N, C-alpha and C positions, 0 to 999 in steps of 0.2 A: 282677441287681444284683451278684452275686459277680464277674462279669466286669468291671464298672465299678470295683469296689474293687481288683481285681487289677491293672487297667490303671493306676489312680492310684498304687498302691504301686510298680509297676514304673517309672512315670514319675519318682517321687521318688528311687527307687534309681538310675536313670540320671543324674539331676541330681547326686547325690552322687558318682557315679563320674566324671562330667564335671568336677566341682569339683576332684577330685584332679589331673586333667590341667591344669585352669586354674591350679592352684597352682604348677605347674611353669613357667608363663608369667608371669614377674614383671610384665609390662606390664599385666596384668589385676588385679593385687593391690596392696594398700597397707594401711597401718595402719587399723584400723576407724574411728577418729575422722575420718580424712581422707576415707574413702569416704562416711561418713554426711553429712559436711558438704557434700561435692560433690553428692550426691543431693538434699539439701535445698535448697542455694543455687542450683544450676544447673537443677534439674528440678522443684523443689517436691514431691519425693516423701517420703512418710512411711511408716513400717512398717505393713503391713496384716496380715501373718501371720508366724508363726515356728514352727520345728520343730527337733527334734534329729535329726541324720543320723548316719551311720556315723562311728566314731572320735571321737565327741563334737563333730562339726562342727555349727554352728548355721546352718540354712538359713532365710533371710528373704525375704519379698516386700515390696517398697516400691512405692508407686504415688502418682500425683498426680491431682488433679481433672481435669486435662487428658486423662487416659487413659494417660499414659506409665507404664511399670512396669519394675522391675529385680528380678532374683533374685540374691541374694548368698549366699556361704558363708563363714562365719568359722571358722577353724581354731583349735585350742587354743593355738597359738603367737601368736595375735592378728592374723594376716594375714586380711584380708577380700578375697575375690575375686569379681569379677563373673562370673556364669554365663550369664545371658540378660537381654535387655531387649526392649521392644517398645511397642506402642500398643494402644489400645482396651481397657484394663483395666476389668473390671466386677466388682462385689462381688455374690455370689450368696448367697441364704439358702434353700437347698433343704432339704426335709425328706425323711427316709427313708420308703419305703413301709412299710405295716404288715407285721409279721412274717407269713411264710407267703404273702406276695403276691409272686410272681416277675415282676411286670409291668415 
């Protein structure tokens, strides 16, 4: 279980690092309201998850009933950048195993 947590933590860390690179590419970034309107109007995506990344960057996952999904990072300056997108989004409700159970 510790390995899964470590992998998930590393994955989010890589997303935030990737977001720094994306921020340098202005073609993938726009004001937050513009990005959210585009995700909603063009793809029917709504926010499904949110977290705070490095340097107070806000990492969000948007998804639609069609299965499309997008991960964005919003920086303190207000710029929102697209980090990743894809298909076949699923919401999971997994529970943690009981303590002391390394299964």
